[in-house]
MARBAVO-666820 format. One line per 8 residues: number of its first residue (from 1); their letters; for each residue x, y, z of N, C-alpha, C. Coordinates in steps of 0.2 Angstrom, whole numbers. Layout:
BEGIN
NUM	a	X/Y/Z/X/Y/Z/X/Y/Z ~ ...
end
This chain:
BEGIN
1	mndsndfa	35/238/295/31/236/290/24/235/294 ~ 18/237/293/12/235/297/10/229/294 ~ 3/227/299/1/222/296/-2/221/290 ~ -5/227/287/-7/227/280/-3/225/277 ~ 4/229/276/8/228/273/12/221/272 ~ 12/218/278/13/211/278/9/207/274 ~ 2/207/276/-1/203/272/-2/204/265 ~ -1/210/262/0/211/255/7/207/253
9	allaefdq	12/207/257/17/204/254/17/197/255 ~ 12/195/259/11/186/260/7/183/254 ~ 3/188/252/-2/186/246/1/186/241 ~ 5/191/239/9/192/232/15/186/232 ~ 18/185/238/21/179/236/18/172/236 ~ 12/171/238/8/165/237/6/165/231 ~ 4/171/227/2/170/220/7/169/216 ~ 15/171/219/19/171/214/22/163/213
17	thqgttdk	21/159/220/23/152/218/17/148/220 ~ 11/150/218/5/146/216/1/149/211 ~ 5/150/206/0/153/200/-6/149/198 ~ -5/142/199/-11/137/196/-17/139/200 ~ -16/141/205/-22/142/211/-26/148/211 ~ -24/152/207/-26/159/206/-33/158/202 ~ -38/164/203/-43/163/198/-41/167/193 ~ -34/171/192/-32/174/186/-32/168/179
25	aakpgdqv	-34/170/175/-35/165/168/-28/165/165 ~ -25/160/165/-19/158/162/-18/159/153 ~ -14/162/152/-14/163/145/-8/158/141 ~ -7/157/135/-2/154/132/5/158/134 ~ 10/154/137/17/156/138/16/157/145 ~ 12/157/150/12/157/156/16/150/160 ~ 19/151/166/21/145/169/16/143/174 ~ 14/137/175/9/136/181/11/130/184
33	kgrvvait	10/128/190/11/122/194/5/119/197 ~ 6/112/196/0/107/198/2/101/200 ~ -4/97/202/-2/90/204/-6/86/200 ~ -3/79/197/-5/75/193/-11/71/197 ~ -17/71/193/-22/68/196/-23/60/191 ~ -22/61/186/-24/55/181/-18/55/175 ~ -17/49/174/-13/46/167/-16/42/164 ~ -16/43/157/-18/39/152/-13/36/147
41	eeqvfidl	-14/33/142/-9/31/137/-6/37/134 ~ -10/42/132/-9/48/128/-8/54/132 ~ -11/55/137/-12/61/141/-10/60/149 ~ -9/66/151/-8/67/157/-12/73/161 ~ -17/72/166/-21/77/168/-18/80/175 ~ -18/86/175/-15/90/181/-20/95/184 ~ -20/94/190/-25/99/193/-20/105/196 ~ -22/110/193/-20/117/194/-23/121/199
49	ggkaegvm	-27/118/202/-30/122/209/-37/126/208 ~ -41/126/211/-47/129/209/-51/126/205 ~ -53/130/199/-58/125/193/-54/124/188 ~ -47/126/188/-42/125/184/-39/117/182 ~ -40/115/176/-37/109/174/-32/109/168 ~ -27/106/168/-22/106/164/-21/99/161 ~ -21/98/154/-18/91/149/-13/92/146 ~ -8/87/148/-2/88/144/0/80/141
57	daaslrda	2/80/134/4/75/132/9/71/134 ~ 7/64/136/11/59/139/18/58/137 ~ 18/58/131/26/58/126/30/64/130 ~ 28/68/131/32/74/133/35/74/140 ~ 33/67/143/35/67/150/38/60/151 ~ 40/57/145/43/51/145/52/51/144 ~ 54/47/146/62/47/144/63/43/139 ~ 70/42/138/73/40/131/70/33/131
65	egqlsvav	68/29/136/67/21/136/61/21/136 ~ 54/27/136/49/28/135/45/27/141 ~ 48/27/147/45/27/154/43/34/156 ~ 37/34/159/34/41/161/39/43/168 ~ 40/49/169/44/52/173/40/56/180 ~ 34/54/179/28/57/184/24/52/185 ~ 21/51/192/16/47/194/10/52/197 ~ 4/48/197/0/52/200/1/54/207
73	gdevtatv	-1/61/210/2/64/216/7/68/214 ~ 12/68/209/17/72/208/16/79/206 ~ 20/84/209/19/91/207/22/91/203 ~ 20/95/196/24/97/190/24/104/190 ~ 28/107/186/29/114/183/27/113/176 ~ 24/117/172/23/117/165/20/124/162 ~ 21/124/155/20/130/152/13/130/148 ~ 9/135/148/3/135/145/4/136/138
81	agveedgs	2/130/134/2/131/127/-4/134/123 ~ -9/132/126/-16/134/123/-22/132/127 ~ -27/136/126/-33/133/129/-38/129/125 ~ -40/124/127/-46/121/124/-51/123/125 ~ -57/120/120/-64/123/120/-67/123/126 ~ -65/116/130/-69/116/138/-66/120/142 ~ -60/125/140/-58/128/146/-52/126/148 ~ -50/119/148/-44/117/151/-38/119/147
89	lrlgnqqs	-33/120/150/-25/121/147/-21/116/144 ~ -20/118/138/-16/113/136/-9/115/139 ~ -4/110/141/1/112/143/8/108/140 ~ 13/111/140/20/109/138/24/108/143 ~ 31/104/143/36/102/148/39/108/150 ~ 42/110/154/47/115/156/51/117/152 ~ 53/111/146/59/115/142/55/116/136 ~ 48/117/136/43/120/131/42/126/131
97	rhlhgaae	45/131/135/43/137/136/42/141/130 ~ 39/147/129/36/149/122/43/151/119 ~ 47/156/123/53/159/119/58/153/117 ~ 59/149/122/64/143/121/62/138/115 ~ 56/137/116/52/132/110/52/136/103 ~ 52/143/103/52/147/97/59/146/93 ~ 63/148/99/70/148/95/72/140/94 ~ 71/135/96/72/129/93/69/128/87
105	leqayrqq	64/130/87/58/129/80/61/133/74 ~ 64/140/77/67/144/70/74/140/68 ~ 77/137/72/83/134/71/82/127/67 ~ 77/123/68/75/117/65/73/119/57 ~ 69/125/57/66/129/51/71/130/46 ~ 78/134/49/82/137/44/87/131/43 ~ 86/126/47/92/120/46/88/114/41 ~ 81/115/41/78/111/37/79/104/40
113	vpvqgrvt	80/104/47/78/97/51/70/95/53 ~ 70/89/53/63/86/54/61/87/61 ~ 56/89/63/53/89/70/48/84/71 ~ 46/82/76/41/78/79/35/81/81 ~ 30/81/78/23/84/81/18/78/81 ~ 12/79/85/7/76/87/1/79/83 ~ -2/75/79/-8/77/75/-14/78/80 ~ -16/84/80/-22/85/86/-29/85/84
121	gvikggae	-30/87/77/-36/87/74/-36/88/68 ~ -42/89/63/-43/90/57/-46/97/57 ~ -43/102/52/-47/108/52/-48/109/44 ~ -50/116/42/-53/116/35/-45/117/32 ~ -45/112/26/-38/113/21/-34/108/25 ~ -34/105/31/-28/100/32/-29/99/40 ~ -23/97/44/-24/96/50/-20/100/55 ~ -23/101/61/-19/105/66/-14/100/70
129	vqvagqra	-8/103/71/-1/98/73/1/103/80 ~ 3/99/85/6/101/91/14/100/90 ~ 17/105/89/26/106/89/28/109/94 ~ 31/105/100/36/108/105/30/113/109 ~ 25/111/110/19/116/112/15/121/108 ~ 19/120/103/15/126/97/11/123/93 ~ 5/127/91/0/125/85/4/127/79 ~ 4/121/74/5/122/67/1/119/63
137	fcpasqmd	0/121/57/-4/118/52/-1/114/46 ~ -4/109/43/-2/103/39/-6/104/34 ~ -5/108/27/-11/105/23/-11/99/20 ~ -19/98/18/-21/91/16/-14/87/13 ~ -12/91/7/-9/89/2/-1/87/4 ~ -1/90/10/8/88/13/7/83/18 ~ 1/81/20/1/75/26/4/68/23 ~ 4/67/17/6/60/14/8/61/7
145	irfvedln	12/56/5/13/56/-4/8/55/-7 ~ 4/50/-3/-3/48/-9/-8/53/-7 ~ -14/52/-9/-19/55/-8/-23/54/-3 ~ -25/57/2/-29/53/9/-35/57/9 ~ -40/54/7/-48/57/8/-50/58/15 ~ -47/55/21/-50/56/27/-44/58/33 ~ -42/63/34/-35/64/38/-36/62/45 ~ -42/61/47/-45/58/54/-41/53/55
153	efvgqhld	-38/49/51/-34/43/52/-26/44/54 ~ -25/50/54/-18/52/56/-18/55/65 ~ -25/57/66/-28/61/72/-25/55/78 ~ -20/60/84/-18/56/89/-11/52/87 ~ -8/52/81/-2/50/81/5/56/81 ~ 10/53/83/16/57/83/20/56/76 ~ 21/61/73/24/60/66/29/66/65 ~ 35/64/60/39/69/60/37/74/53
161	fritkfeg	38/81/54/36/85/49/43/89/48 ~ 42/92/42/48/98/41/44/106/41 ~ 48/109/44/44/116/44/44/120/38 ~ 39/122/34/41/124/29/38/132/28 ~ 35/135/35/35/142/36/35/144/43 ~ 38/149/44/39/151/52/40/159/52 ~ 34/160/55/33/168/57/33/169/65 ~ 39/173/67/38/174/74/33/179/76
169	grhlnlvv	34/181/83/29/184/86/26/182/91 ~ 21/185/94/18/183/100/15/175/99 ~ 12/175/94/8/168/92/12/168/85 ~ 17/161/85/19/159/80/14/157/74 ~ 17/157/68/13/155/63/18/150/60 ~ 16/144/60/20/137/58/15/134/52 ~ 18/132/47/15/128/43/21/123/41 ~ 18/115/43/24/110/41/21/106/37
177	srrlvlee	25/101/34/24/96/29/28/90/31 ~ 23/85/31/25/76/32/28/74/26 ~ 25/77/19/26/74/13/33/75/10 ~ 36/81/13/44/81/13/48/76/15 ~ 45/75/22/50/71/25/50/63/21 ~ 44/62/21/43/55/16/45/55/9 ~ 46/60/7/49/61/1/57/59/0 ~ 59/62/5/67/62/6/68/55/9
185	eqraraea	65/51/12/65/44/15/65/40/9 ~ 59/43/4/58/38/-1/65/38/-7 ~ 68/45/-7/73/45/-12/79/40/-9 ~ 80/41/-3/85/37/1/85/30/-1 ~ 79/28/0/77/20/-1/77/18/-8 ~ 76/22/-13/78/22/-20/84/22/-23 ~ 89/27/-20/96/25/-21/99/18/-19 ~ 97/17/-13/100/10/-10/97/4/-16
193	lranlkeg	90/5/-17/87/-1/-21/90/-1/-29 ~ 92/4/-32/95/5/-37/101/2/-38 ~ 105/2/-32/111/-1/-32/112/-10/-33 ~ 106/-11/-31/105/-19/-33/101/-20/-37 ~ 97/-16/-40/91/-18/-46/94/-21/-52 ~ 92/-27/-53/94/-31/-58/90/-35/-63 ~ 90/-37/-69/85/-41/-71/85/-48/-68 ~ 79/-51/-66/79/-57/-63/79/-57/-56
201	avltgtvt	80/-50/-52/81/-50/-45/73/-52/-44 ~ 72/-54/-36/66/-56/-32/66/-51/-28 ~ 60/-47/-28/60/-42/-23/52/-41/-20 ~ 51/-37/-14/46/-38/-11/43/-30/-12 ~ 36/-30/-12/33/-22/-13/26/-24/-10 ~ 23/-18/-13/16/-15/-10/12/-13/-16 ~ 6/-15/-17/3/-14/-22/0/-6/-22 ~ 1/-2/-26/-1/6/-25/-7/6/-29
209	slqdygaf	-9/4/-36/-15/6/-39/-16/0/-44 ~ -22/-1/-46/-24/-5/-50/-27/-2/-57 ~ -25/-4/-62/-27/-1/-69/-30/-7/-74 ~ -33/-6/-78/-36/-11/-84/-31/-15/-86 ~ -25/-11/-86/-18/-15/-91/-13/-18/-86 ~ -14/-18/-80/-9/-19/-75/-10/-17/-67 ~ -5/-19/-63/-4/-17/-57/2/-14/-55 ~ 2/-8/-53/8/-2/-50/10/-5/-42
217	vdlggleg	17/-6/-42/19/-9/-34/24/-5/-33 ~ 25/-2/-27/30/2/-24/34/-4/-21 ~ 42/-4/-23/47/-9/-21/51/-7/-16 ~ 49/1/-13/53/3/-7/55/9/-9 ~ 54/14/-13/57/20/-15/56/20/-23 ~ 55/15/-26/53/14/-34/48/10/-34 ~ 45/12/-41/40/10/-42/39/6/-49 ~ 36/-1/-49/37/-5/-54/30/-6/-57
225	mihisela	30/-10/-64/22/-12/-66/21/-18/-67 ~ 16/-22/-65/16/-29/-68/11/-28/-73 ~ 11/-30/-79/7/-30/-84/1/-36/-83 ~ -4/-34/-85/-9/-40/-85/-8/-46/-86 ~ -3/-47/-92/-1/-54/-93/4/-58/-90 ~ 7/-54/-86/12/-57/-81/9/-58/-74 ~ 3/-57/-74/-1/-59/-67/-1/-65/-65 ~ -2/-71/-71/-4/-77/-70/-2/-80/-77
233	fhrvkhps	-3/-87/-77/-2/-91/-82/-9/-91/-86 ~ -15/-90/-82/-21/-91/-84/-23/-85/-85 ~ -29/-85/-89/-32/-78/-91/-35/-73/-85 ~ -33/-67/-85/-35/-63/-80/-38/-57/-84 ~ -44/-56/-81/-48/-51/-85/-46/-44/-83 ~ -45/-44/-76/-43/-36/-73/-40/-39/-67 ~ -34/-35/-65/-29/-36/-60/-33/-36/-53 ~ -39/-33/-52/-43/-34/-46/-45/-40/-44
241	emlsvgqp	-46/-46/-48/-48/-53/-47/-41/-57/-44 ~ -36/-53/-43/-30/-57/-40/-27/-52/-34 ~ -27/-45/-35/-24/-42/-31/-29/-35/-28 ~ -26/-32/-22/-29/-27/-20/-25/-21/-18 ~ -26/-15/-17/-21/-10/-15/-19/-10/-9 ~ -14/-9/-7/-10/-11/-1/-8/-18/1 ~ -9/-22/-4/-6/-29/-3/0/-30/-3 ~ 4/-33/2/10/-35/0/11/-41/-5
249	levsvlri	17/-42/-8/18/-47/-13/25/-47/-15 ~ 27/-54/-19/34/-54/-21/34/-55/-28 ~ 39/-51/-32/39/-49/-38/46/-52/-41 ~ 46/-53/-48/52/-54/-51/52/-49/-55 ~ 60/-45/-56/61/-40/-62/61/-43/-68 ~ 59/-41/-72/59/-43/-80/63/-39/-84 ~ 63/-33/-83/68/-29/-87/67/-22/-84 ~ 72/-18/-86/73/-11/-83/75/-7/-89
257	dktdnpkr	70/-3/-91/72/2/-96/72/9/-94 ~ 78/13/-97/79/19/-94/75/24/-98 ~ 72/29/-95/70/34/-99/73/41/-97 ~ 70/46/-101/73/53/-101/70/58/-96 ~ 66/55/-90/61/58/-86/66/57/-79 ~ 68/64/-78/72/64/-72/69/62/-64 ~ 64/62/-66/59/60/-59/58/53/-59 ~ 58/50/-65/57/42/-64/61/40/-71
265	pekialsi	67/40/-69/74/38/-75/73/31/-76 ~ 69/27/-75/69/20/-75/62/17/-75 ~ 60/12/-81/53/10/-81/55/2/-79 ~ 51/0/-74/52/-8/-71/47/-12/-72 ~ 49/-16/-77/42/-21/-78/44/-27/-74 ~ 38/-29/-70/39/-34/-65/34/-40/-66 ~ 33/-46/-63/30/-52/-66/30/-56/-59 ~ 23/-57/-58/22/-63/-53/21/-70/-56
273	ralardpw	19/-70/-62/20/-76/-66/27/-80/-67 ~ 31/-75/-67/38/-79/-68/41/-82/-62 ~ 37/-81/-57/39/-85/-49/34/-91/-48 ~ 28/-92/-53/26/-98/-52/27/-103/-56 ~ 25/-109/-55/27/-116/-58/24/-115/-65 ~ 27/-116/-71/24/-117/-78/18/-122/-78 ~ 13/-123/-79/7/-127/-79/9/-132/-86 ~ 12/-129/-90/13/-133/-96/18/-138/-95
281	aeaaqkfp	22/-137/-90/27/-142/-89/26/-149/-89 ~ 19/-149/-85/16/-157/-84/11/-157/-89 ~ 10/-154/-95/4/-154/-98/4/-161/-102 ~ 9/-163/-105/10/-169/-108/8/-176/-104 ~ 10/-175/-98/7/-181/-93/0/-180/-91 ~ -1/-174/-89/-8/-173/-88/-15/-173/-94 ~ -13/-172/-99/-16/-172/-104/-15/-177/-110 ~ -13/-183/-110/-10/-187/-115/-16/-187/-121
289	vgarvqgq	-12/-188/-128/-17/-189/-133/-22/-196/-133 ~ -27/-196/-134/-33/-200/-133/-37/-200/-128 ~ -34/-196/-122/-37/-195/-114/-42/-191/-115 ~ -49/-193/-112/-54/-189/-110/-53/-184/-105 ~ -55/-177/-106/-52/-172/-101/-61/-167/-100 ~ -60/-166/-94/-65/-161/-93/-63/-153/-94 ~ -67/-149/-95/-65/-141/-96/-72/-137/-96 ~ -70/-130/-96/-74/-125/-97/-74/-121/-103
297	vtrlqpfg	-79/-120/-106/-78/-115/-113/-77/-108/-111 ~ -70/-106/-113/-70/-98/-110/-71/-93/-117 ~ -70/-95/-123/-72/-89/-128/-73/-94/-134 ~ -77/-90/-140/-79/-94/-146/-76/-88/-151 ~ -74/-93/-156/-71/-89/-161/-74/-94/-168 ~ -74/-90/-173/-77/-92/-180/-73/-100/-181 ~ -67/-100/-180/-63/-107/-182/-64/-112/-176 ~ -67/-111/-170/-67/-115/-165/-69/-113/-159
305	afvelapg	-68/-116/-153/-70/-116/-146/-64/-116/-141 ~ -62/-112/-137/-56/-111/-132/-59/-115/-126 ~ -56/-120/-125/-58/-124/-117/-53/-124/-113 ~ -54/-120/-106/-49/-121/-101/-50/-128/-98 ~ -43/-131/-99/-43/-137/-95/-41/-138/-89 ~ -37/-133/-86/-33/-131/-80/-32/-124/-79 ~ -31/-122/-73/-27/-114/-74/-22/-113/-77 ~ -23/-110/-83/-15/-108/-87/-15/-112/-94
313	ieglihvs	-21/-117/-95/-19/-122/-100/-26/-122/-104 ~ -25/-120/-109/-33/-120/-114/-32/-124/-119 ~ -36/-128/-123/-36/-132/-127/-41/-129/-133 ~ -40/-132/-140/-46/-129/-144/-48/-134/-148 ~ -55/-133/-147/-60/-138/-152/-60/-134/-158 ~ -59/-137/-164/-59/-134/-171/-66/-135/-173 ~ -69/-131/-176/-76/-130/-178/-78/-137/-183 ~ -73/-139/-184/-74/-147/-189/-76/-153/-184
321	elgtgkri	-73/-151/-176/-73/-158/-173/-79/-156/-167 ~ -84/-151/-169/-90/-150/-163/-95/-154/-166 ~ -97/-154/-173/-103/-158/-174/-103/-165/-173 ~ -99/-169/-173/-99/-176/-173/-103/-179/-178 ~ -101/-177/-184/-105/-180/-190/-109/-174/-194 ~ -110/-169/-189/-116/-163/-192/-111/-157/-193 ~ -113/-155/-199/-109/-149/-202/-111/-142/-197 ~ -107/-140/-193/-106/-133/-187/-102/-128/-193
329	thpqevls	-106/-122/-193/-102/-117/-196/-100/-112/-191 ~ -103/-112/-185/-100/-107/-180/-100/-111/-173 ~ -95/-111/-169/-96/-115/-162/-102/-112/-158 ~ -104/-106/-158/-110/-105/-154/-116/-108/-157 ~ -116/-111/-162/-123/-116/-164/-123/-122/-158 ~ -119/-123/-155/-118/-129/-151/-117/-128/-143 ~ -111/-122/-143/-108/-121/-137/-108/-114/-134 ~ -108/-111/-129/-107/-105/-126/-103/-104/-121
337	pgqaleas	-101/-98/-120/-95/-97/-115/-98/-99/-107 ~ -92/-101/-104/-95/-104/-98/-97/-111/-96 ~ -98/-114/-103/-101/-122/-102/-96/-127/-101 ~ -98/-131/-96/-94/-137/-94/-94/-141/-99 ~ -89/-145/-102/-90/-151/-106/-84/-156/-106 ~ -86/-162/-109/-80/-167/-109/-78/-169/-117 ~ -72/-168/-118/-69/-169/-124/-64/-173/-125 ~ -60/-175/-130/-54/-180/-131/-49/-176/-134
345	vlavdldk	-43/-177/-131/-37/-174/-134/-34/-177/-140 ~ -34/-173/-146/-31/-174/-152/-23/-175/-153 ~ -20/-169/-150/-13/-168/-150/-12/-163/-145 ~ -4/-163/-143/-2/-159/-139/4/-156/-142 ~ 5/-149/-142/12/-147/-144/14/-141/-139 ~ 20/-145/-136/22/-141/-130/26/-135/-131 ~ 30/-134/-137/33/-128/-140/28/-123/-141 ~ 23/-125/-144/18/-118/-146/13/-118/-139
353	rrisltld	12/-123/-135/8/-122/-130/0/-123/-133 ~ -1/-128/-137/-7/-129/-140/-9/-136/-139 ~ -15/-137/-136/-18/-144/-136/-24/-144/-140 ~ -25/-149/-144/-30/-150/-149/-37/-154/-147 ~ -42/-153/-147/-47/-157/-143/-51/-158/-149 ~ -56/-163/-148/-61/-166/-151/-68/-168/-147 ~ -73/-167/-150/-80/-171/-147/-82/-177/-151 ~ -78/-179/-156/-79/-185/-159/-74/-191/-156
361	eakaaeak	-76/-194/-151/-73/-200/-148/-70/-205/-153 ~ -72/-207/-158/-70/-211/-163/-63/-208/-165 ~ -62/-201/-167/-58/-200/-169/-51/-199/-164 ~ -53/-197/-157/-49/-199/-153/-45/-204/-152 ~ -50/-211/-154/-48/-217/-152/-43/-219/-157 ~ -42/-216/-162/-37/-218/-168/-30/-215/-165 ~ -29/-209/-160/-26/-207/-159/-21/-210/-153 ~ -24/-215/-150/-21/-218/-144/-15/-221/-144
369	pdlaayaa	-13/-223/-150/-6/-227/-151/0/-221/-148 ~ -2/-215/-148/2/-210/-145/4/-209/-140 ~ 0/-213/-135/0/-213/-128/6/-213/-125 ~ 11/-219/-127/17/-220/-125/22/-215/-126 ~ 21/-211/-131/26/-205/-134/24/-200/-128 ~ 19/-198/-126/16/-193/-121/18/-194/-115 ~ 18/-201/-112/21/-204/-105/28/-202/-105 ~ 30/-203/-110/39/-202/-110/41/-194/-111
377	gtpptesg	36/-190/-112/36/-181/-112/39/-180/-119 ~ 37/-185/-124/38/-183/-132/34/-182/-136 ~ 30/-177/-137/25/-176/-141/26/-178/-149 ~ 21/-180/-152/22/-182/-160/22/-176/-164 ~ 26/-176/-170/24/-170/-174/19/-168/-178 ~ 17/-163/-179/11/-161/-182/10/-165/-189 ~ 17/-167/-192/15/-168/-198/13/-176/-197 ~ 13/-180/-192/9/-185/-192/3/-185/-190
385	mgsfgall	0/-180/-191/-8/-179/-189/-12/-179/-197 ~ -9/-180/-201/-13/-180/-208/-16/-173/-210 ~ -20/-174/-215/-23/-168/-217/-27/-163/-212 ~ -29/-167/-206/-33/-163/-201/-28/-160/-198 ~ -21/-162/-197/-16/-159/-194/-15/-152/-198 ~ -14/-151/-203/-14/-146/-208/-19/-141/-207 ~ -24/-144/-207/-30/-139/-207/-30/-135/-200 ~ -29/-138/-195/-30/-137/-188/-24/-132/-187
393	kqsldkgr	-18/-133/-190/-12/-129/-189/-13/-121/-191 ~ -16/-122/-198/-17/-117/-202/-23/-112/-198 ~ -28/-116/-194/-33/-112/-193/-30/-108/-186 ~ -26/-112/-182/-23/-109/-176/-19/-104/-178 ~ -15/-103/-182/-11/-98/-185/-15/-92/-186 ~ -20/-93/-189/-24/-87/-191/-30/-84/-186 ~ -30/-88/-181/-35/-86/-175/-32/-84/-170 ~ -25/-85/-167/-20/-83/-161/-16/-78/-163
end
């Protein structure tokens, strides 16, 4: 062998053992060697010699305990998974070579086993995901069970996916779905929840949506609804006054109604109000007959004005009790919604949850003998109220 042949052989051997130091452009599937020059929480940067630089996900170099298996200065061997826009090479570990990775991915596809992938970017119609060193596409509708307006919130995250399309070849064609994994997990949680679901159970959940008539709550695989009347003892105009989407909360199961819908075999009625203390339990002590009370007008009806005395407790001033001697045909002649006022308690009916009020202090004074009964928690009967009691009862029955 002459000197020329010796040099050629040495050069070939050098090129073979130092692929990363040649000027030849590496392509996906090629194996390269280099030295670790920098490490961040997410990535490991590798000097491949010359002007070439490689980037590898740090997660692919962590052991079972999450510890990195390399340090700055270590030499590593990796497989080129792709080329970034800036010319740097996206690398995988030695166990992610093209053919080996493709075989594993095909097996996961056929067996429908979830695979872990890292969301690397948002593209038209969905997201780009790196799975075992291969690029995959996840449609926007398959990124989550819920609608996600901006997929950028997932970029950089390591998530589980199901491979829904696998086409082999020099460049794999992979389509993945995270939604299928989430739905399977949701079904498992739902079955576990159904086994212990019963009326009166207290559960934790998360608000998923707000509607004019109530709030929907995810109980962990099953969804229930809190009707607006079950949000609180006081009047709530819209659920957004109390709740927001994503808010965790505790609820009580009111009832479970079976349906013919296989996707939602039950309707679950929930309540927050059932877990709160009933404000009427102490109404007799807080608002005894003859007492002067302060409140705010909430609404007006032809027969009288409703006044909020405390959260969840309203009293009624009959139209005949508004004029203090002057005839009033409609409450709006002297009152308006939102107005603060002071009135006297005429009667309390705990069973029917009614408090009768008056602006006539003289009439309130006549009812003061009943204070002792209220202090003992025993309200007087409406029959003892005379003709006014009968008139008020008739008006209330018509108006409520």
